[in-house]
C-alpha positions as CSV (number, residue, x, y, z in Angstrom):
1,X,1.3,-20.3,39.4
2,X,-0.1,-18.8,36.2
3,X,2.5,-18.8,33.6
4,X,0.5,-16.8,31.1
5,X,2.0,-13.6,30.1
6,X,0.1,-10.3,29.8
7,X,-0.4,-8.9,26.3
8,X,-2.0,-5.9,24.8
9,X,-4.1,-8.1,22.5
10,X,-5.5,-11.6,22.7
11,X,-4.5,-12.4,19.1
12,X,-3.1,-10.9,15.9
13,X,-6.6,-10.1,14.5
14,X,-7.5,-8.0,17.5
15,X,-4.1,-6.2,17.2
16,X,-4.5,-5.5,13.5
17,X,-8.0,-4.0,14.0
18,X,-6.8,-1.8,16.9
19,X,-3.8,-0.5,15.0
20,X,-5.9,0.3,11.9
21,X,-8.4,2.3,13.9
22,X,-5.6,4.3,15.4
23,X,-4.1,5.0,12.0
24,X,-7.5,6.0,10.7
25,X,-7.9,8.5,13.6
26,X,-4.5,10.0,12.8
27,X,-5.4,10.1,9.1
28,X,-8.7,11.9,9.8
29,X,-7.0,14.6,11.9
30,X,-4.2,15.0,9.4
31,X,-6.5,15.1,6.3
32,X,-8.6,17.9,7.9
33,X,-5.5,19.9,8.9
34,X,-3.7,19.5,5.5
35,X,-6.8,20.1,3.3
36,X,-8.7,22.8,5.1
37,X,-7.1,25.7,3.1
38,X,-7.6,24.1,-0.3
39,X,-11.1,22.9,0.6
40,X,-12.2,26.4,1.7
41,X,-10.8,27.9,-1.5
42,X,-12.3,25.3,-3.8
43,X,-15.6,24.3,-2.2
44,X,-16.3,27.1,0.4
45,X,-16.2,24.4,3.1
46,X,-13.0,23.8,5.0
47,X,-14.3,20.4,6.2
48,X,-15.1,19.1,2.6
49,X,-12.3,16.5,2.5
50,X,-12.7,15.6,6.1
51,X,-16.3,14.6,5.6
52,X,-15.4,12.6,2.5
53,X,-12.5,10.9,4.3
54,X,-14.7,10.0,7.3
55,X,-17.3,8.5,4.9
56,X,-14.6,6.4,3.2
57,X,-13.2,5.4,6.5
58,X,-16.6,4.3,7.9
59,X,-17.3,2.4,4.6
60,X,-13.8,0.8,4.9
61,X,-14.4,-0.4,8.5
62,X,-17.7,-1.9,7.4
63,X,-16.1,-3.6,4.4
64,X,-13.3,-4.9,6.6
65,X,-15.8,-6.4,9.1
66,X,-18.0,-7.8,6.4
67,X,-15.1,-9.4,4.4
68,X,-13.7,-10.9,7.6
69,X,-16.9,-13.0,7.8
70,X,-16.7,-14.3,4.2
71,X,-14.7,-17.4,3.5
72,X,-11.7,-16.3,1.6
73,X,-11.8,-19.4,-0.6
74,X,-14.8,-17.9,-2.4
75,X,-12.7,-15.1,-3.8
76,X,-10.1,-17.6,-5.0
77,X,-12.7,-19.4,-7.1
78,X,-13.6,-16.1,-8.9
79,X,-10.0,-14.9,-9.4
80,X,-9.9,-15.3,-13.2
81,X,-13.2,-13.5,-13.6
82,X,-12.2,-10.7,-11.2
83,X,-8.8,-10.3,-13.0
84,X,-10.6,-10.1,-16.4
85,X,-12.9,-7.5,-15.1
86,X,-10.0,-5.4,-13.7
87,X,-8.2,-5.6,-17.1
88,X,-11.4,-4.5,-18.9
89,X,-11.7,-1.5,-16.5
90,X,-8.0,-0.6,-17.0
91,X,-8.6,-0.6,-20.8
92,X,-11.9,1.3,-20.5
93,X,-10.4,4.1,-18.4
94,X,-7.9,4.8,-21.2
95,X,-10.8,5.7,-23.4
96,X,-13.5,7.1,-21.1
97,X,-11.6,8.0,-18.0
98,X,-11.4,11.4,-16.4
99,X,-8.2,13.4,-17.2
100,X,-6.7,15.1,-14.2
101,X,-3.3,16.9,-14.4
102,X,-2.5,15.1,-17.6
103,X,-3.2,11.6,-16.4
104,X,-6.3,9.5,-17.3
105,X,-6.7,7.3,-14.3
106,X,-10.2,7.8,-12.9
107,X,-13.7,6.7,-13.6
108,X,-16.6,8.9,-12.4
109,X,-19.6,7.5,-10.6
110,X,-21.9,10.4,-9.7
111,X,-20.0,12.8,-7.5
112,X,-17.3,10.2,-6.7
113,X,-14.4,8.8,-8.7
114,X,-12.3,5.7,-8.3
115,X,-9.1,4.3,-9.8
116,X,-9.3,0.9,-11.4
117,X,-5.5,0.6,-10.7
118,X,-6.3,0.1,-7.0
119,X,-8.4,-2.9,-7.9
120,X,-5.4,-4.3,-9.8
121,X,-3.5,-4.5,-6.6
122,X,-6.2,-6.7,-5.1
123,X,-6.4,-8.8,-8.3
124,X,-2.6,-9.4,-8.2
125,X,-2.8,-10.8,-4.6
126,X,-5.7,-13.1,-5.5
127,X,-4.0,-14.3,-8.7
128,X,-0.8,-15.1,-6.8
129,X,-2.6,-16.7,-4.0
130,X,-4.5,-19.0,-6.4
131,X,-1.3,-20.0,-8.2
132,X,1.4,-19.9,-5.6
133,X,-0.8,-21.4,-2.8
134,X,-0.7,-24.7,-4.6
135,X,3.1,-24.6,-5.0
136,X,3.5,-23.9,-1.2
137,X,1.1,-26.7,-0.3
138,X,3.1,-29.1,-2.5
139,X,6.4,-27.7,-1.3
140,X,7.4,-26.6,-4.8
141,X,9.0,-23.4,-6.1
142,X,7.1,-20.9,-8.1
143,X,7.7,-20.1,-11.7
144,X,7.6,-16.7,-13.4
145,X,6.5,-18.3,-16.6
146,X,3.0,-18.7,-15.3
147,X,-0.4,-17.2,-16.2
148,X,-0.8,-15.3,-12.9
149,X,2.5,-13.5,-13.3
150,X,1.8,-12.7,-16.9
151,X,-1.6,-11.1,-16.1
152,X,0.0,-9.2,-13.2
153,X,2.6,-7.7,-15.6
154,X,-0.2,-7.0,-18.1
155,X,-2.1,-5.0,-15.5
156,X,1.0,-3.2,-14.5
157,X,1.7,-2.2,-18.1
158,X,-1.9,-0.9,-18.6
159,X,-1.5,1.3,-15.5
160,X,1.9,2.5,-16.8
161,X,0.2,3.7,-20.0
162,X,-2.2,5.9,-18.0
163,X,0.6,7.1,-17.2
164,X,1.2,6.1,-13.6
165,X,4.6,4.5,-13.3
166,X,4.5,4.5,-9.5
167,X,1.4,2.4,-9.2
168,X,2.6,0.2,-12.1
169,X,5.8,-0.5,-10.2
170,X,3.8,-1.4,-7.0
171,X,1.6,-3.8,-9.0
172,X,4.5,-5.7,-10.7
173,X,6.7,-5.4,-7.5
174,X,3.9,-6.9,-5.4
175,X,3.8,-10.0,-7.7
176,X,7.5,-10.3,-7.8
177,X,7.7,-10.1,-4.0
178,X,5.2,-12.9,-3.6
179,X,7.1,-15.1,-6.1
180,X,10.3,-14.4,-4.2
181,X,8.7,-15.5,-1.0
182,X,7.4,-18.7,-2.6
183,X,10.8,-19.4,-4.2
184,X,12.0,-19.4,-7.8
185,X,14.5,-21.4,-9.9
186,X,18.0,-20.1,-9.6
187,X,18.2,-19.1,-13.3
188,X,15.1,-16.9,-12.8
189,X,16.8,-15.1,-9.9
190,X,19.7,-14.3,-12.2
191,X,17.3,-13.2,-14.9
192,X,15.6,-10.7,-12.5
193,X,18.9,-9.5,-11.2
194,X,19.7,-8.3,-14.7
195,X,16.2,-7.5,-15.9
196,X,14.8,-5.3,-13.2
197,X,17.5,-2.5,-13.4
198,X,17.3,-2.6,-17.2
199,X,13.5,-2.3,-17.1
200,X,13.5,0.5,-14.6
201,X,16.1,2.4,-16.7
202,X,14.1,1.9,-20.0
203,X,10.7,2.9,-18.6
204,X,12.2,5.9,-16.6
205,X,14.0,7.4,-19.6
206,X,11.2,6.9,-22.1
207,X,9.5,10.1,-20.9
208,X,11.5,13.3,-20.5
209,X,9.6,14.3,-17.3
210,X,10.5,11.1,-15.6
211,X,14.1,11.5,-16.4
212,X,14.0,15.0,-15.0
213,X,12.3,13.7,-11.8
214,X,15.3,11.4,-11.3
215,X,17.8,14.3,-11.8
216,X,15.7,16.5,-9.4
217,X,15.8,13.6,-6.9
218,X,19.6,13.5,-7.1
219,X,19.9,17.3,-6.7
220,X,16.5,18.8,-5.8
221,X,17.8,22.3,-5.0
222,X,19.0,22.7,-8.5
223,X,15.4,22.1,-9.7
224,X,13.7,23.9,-6.8
225,X,11.7,26.2,-9.1
226,X,10.3,23.4,-11.3
227,X,10.6,19.6,-11.0
228,X,12.2,19.6,-7.6
229,X,9.7,22.0,-6.1
230,X,7.6,19.4,-4.2
231,X,10.7,17.6,-2.9
232,X,12.2,20.8,-1.6
233,X,9.0,22.0,0.0
234,X,8.5,18.6,1.6
235,X,11.9,18.5,3.2
236,X,11.5,22.1,4.4
237,X,8.1,21.2,6.0
238,X,9.6,18.1,7.7
239,X,12.7,20.0,8.9
240,X,10.6,22.9,10.3
241,X,8.6,20.5,12.5
242,X,11.6,19.9,14.9
243,X,11.1,17.5,17.8
244,X,7.5,18.3,18.8
245,X,6.1,20.1,15.7
246,X,4.3,23.4,15.3
247,X,1.0,22.1,16.7
248,X,-2.1,20.8,15.0
249,X,-3.3,23.1,12.3
250,X,-0.4,25.5,12.6
251,X,1.7,24.1,9.8
252,X,2.4,26.6,7.0
253,X,3.1,24.2,4.2
254,X,-0.6,23.6,3.4
255,X,-1.0,27.3,2.4
256,X,-0.2,26.4,-1.2
257,X,3.5,26.0,-0.5
258,X,3.4,22.2,-0.8
259,X,1.3,20.8,-3.6
260,X,-0.8,17.6,-2.9
261,X,-0.6,18.4,0.8
262,X,-3.5,16.1,1.8
263,X,-2.7,13.3,-0.6
264,X,0.8,12.1,-1.6
265,X,2.6,14.5,0.7
266,X,0.3,14.3,3.7
267,X,3.1,12.8,5.8
268,X,5.2,16.0,5.3
269,X,2.3,18.1,6.8
270,X,2.0,15.6,9.6
271,X,5.8,15.9,10.4
272,X,5.6,19.7,10.4
273,X,2.7,19.8,12.8
274,X,3.6,16.8,15.1
275,X,7.3,16.8,14.8
276,X,9.8,14.0,15.0
277,X,7.9,12.3,17.9
278,X,4.7,12.2,15.8
279,X,6.6,10.8,12.8
280,X,8.2,8.0,14.9
281,X,4.7,7.2,16.2
282,X,3.3,6.6,12.7
283,X,6.3,4.6,11.6
284,X,6.1,2.4,14.8
285,X,2.4,1.8,14.1
286,X,3.1,0.6,10.6
287,X,5.9,-1.6,11.9
288,X,3.5,-3.1,14.5
289,X,0.9,-3.6,11.8
290,X,3.4,-5.4,9.6
291,X,4.6,-7.6,12.5
292,X,1.0,-8.6,13.4
293,X,0.2,-9.4,9.8
294,X,3.3,-11.6,9.8
295,X,2.1,-13.4,12.9
296,X,-1.4,-13.8,11.4
297,X,0.2,-15.3,8.2
298,X,1.6,-18.1,10.3
299,X,-1.9,-19.1,11.2
300,X,-3.0,-19.5,7.6
301,X,-4.6,-23.0,7.0
302,X,-3.1,-23.3,3.6
303,X,-0.6,-21.7,1.1
304,X,-3.3,-19.6,-0.6
305,X,-4.2,-18.0,2.8
306,X,-0.6,-17.4,3.6
307,X,-0.1,-15.6,0.3
308,X,-3.2,-13.4,0.8
309,X,-2.0,-12.2,4.2
310,X,1.6,-11.8,3.1
311,X,0.4,-10.0,0.0
312,X,-1.7,-7.6,2.1
313,X,1.4,-7.0,4.3
314,X,3.6,-6.3,1.3
315,X,1.0,-4.0,-0.2
316,X,0.5,-1.8,2.9
317,X,4.1,-1.9,4.2
318,X,5.6,-1.4,0.7
319,X,3.4,1.7,0.0
320,X,4.2,3.1,3.5
321,X,7.9,2.7,3.0
322,X,7.8,4.1,-0.5
323,X,5.7,7.2,0.5
324,X,7.8,8.0,3.5
325,X,11.0,7.6,1.5
326,X,9.6,9.8,-1.3
327,X,8.5,12.5,1.2
328,X,11.9,12.5,2.9
329,X,13.7,12.7,-0.5
330,X,15.1,9.2,-0.4
331,X,13.1,8.2,-3.5
332,X,12.0,10.3,-6.6
333,X,8.5,11.7,-6.5
334,X,6.4,8.7,-7.7
335,X,2.9,9.5,-6.5
336,X,2.3,6.7,-4.0
337,X,-0.2,7.5,-1.1
338,X,0.5,6.7,2.5
339,X,-2.1,4.1,3.6
340,X,-4.7,5.4,6.0
341,X,-3.0,8.8,6.3
342,X,-3.3,10.2,2.8
343,X,-6.6,11.2,1.3
344,X,-7.8,8.8,-1.3
345,X,-11.1,6.9,-1.2
346,X,-10.3,4.0,-3.6
347,X,-7.0,3.3,-2.0
348,X,-8.5,3.3,1.5
349,X,-11.3,1.0,0.6
350,X,-9.0,-1.5,-1.1
351,X,-6.6,-1.5,1.8
352,X,-9.4,-2.1,4.3
353,X,-11.0,-4.7,2.1
354,X,-7.8,-6.7,1.8
355,X,-7.3,-6.5,5.6
356,X,-10.8,-8.0,6.0
357,X,-9.9,-10.9,3.8
358,X,-6.6,-11.4,5.7
359,X,-8.5,-11.4,9.0
360,X,-10.8,-14.1,7.7
361,X,-7.8,-16.2,6.7
362,X,-6.2,-15.8,10.2
363,X,-9.5,-16.6,12.0
364,X,-10.0,-19.8,10.0
365,X,-6.4,-21.0,10.3
366,X,-4.4,-23.0,12.6
367,X,-0.7,-23.6,12.6
368,X,0.2,-26.8,10.7
369,X,2.5,-29.3,12.3
370,X,4.6,-29.5,9.2
371,X,5.5,-26.0,8.3
372,X,5.6,-25.2,4.6
373,X,9.0,-24.2,3.0
374,X,8.3,-20.5,3.2
375,X,9.1,-20.8,6.9
376,X,12.6,-22.3,6.2
377,X,15.3,-20.5,8.1
378,X,13.1,-20.0,11.2
379,X,13.5,-21.8,14.4
380,X,10.3,-23.9,14.7
381,X,10.1,-23.8,18.5
382,X,10.7,-20.0,18.6
383,X,8.1,-19.6,15.8
384,X,5.5,-21.6,17.7
385,X,6.1,-19.4,20.8
386,X,5.6,-16.2,18.8
387,X,2.4,-17.4,17.2
388,X,0.8,-18.8,20.3
389,X,1.9,-15.8,22.4
């Protein structure tokens, strides 16, 4: 009797690729619907952003496939050089970058622009993998007083100066999350418990507009005509979608009611047109992607590979949670895109590139007999069953 169970996918790598393709298809449809009014008004072509998104998506798929074939250890050998290059770009963009809506975050290359801050996310994962991977292999705790964490904080601070506090928080939070997973000395946990709330308070109140965003988050209707306008319009769009939505292309929020409809607030447009059922579908897809990346991380052949996959998981899942919470009014407006769904070429390429590296780790790996300390707390037999399927 065949005891093998039927599965949708043969392995986590196949599952990750399939889920990403589905998310890209949803993103392609949503970007077109959310941007067609603005694209027609600005460029005389309602499909302008659709064509660009499709180009970035195709490039991202190729990058994911290509990087999945390249040994991930090659990137770890060039981590210091890569991080130095990213820091240079972050400093360069402060002097020669393009200013859009008061923020100097972009560098132009022909008709395209890119954000060096997105490269910083990739650099942080590689820095932590190079440093923490050795600690995991030797069954040691991490230490925040290390060069990799220092450079991660430095990149976050440079992004904060652009100004872009949302992305800066993601960069530093990504490093902190990976150090937490590796484990820290008890005194450093206590230091972070006191230091993180203090740092958030200081950096938030240093700029008047950030403090007002927090007040608008606590009571958006009181600021509905200024700082709270986006939050109010986003919640109205989500609420008007009901269970099944208004239908593709029929949402009214993109008619200049909701700013950034095809970028940071694309999920609100999606909820308005596809309703509660569509929103749940997207959330389930992100949950499935996170779960499959977790299973893939268990296949990593070493600590560095484990940190790469886990960092990719934290990056994508963290941004998804932050964006959805922001759009629903559970967080202040922080300008974080929804991976694969929001329009943004640099973000999409970096996300796909990191998935390619993660797939290479999973393909090379095999589960060790002696599980590293990051798996402590899991039942070993149950864990082996999950990974082997």
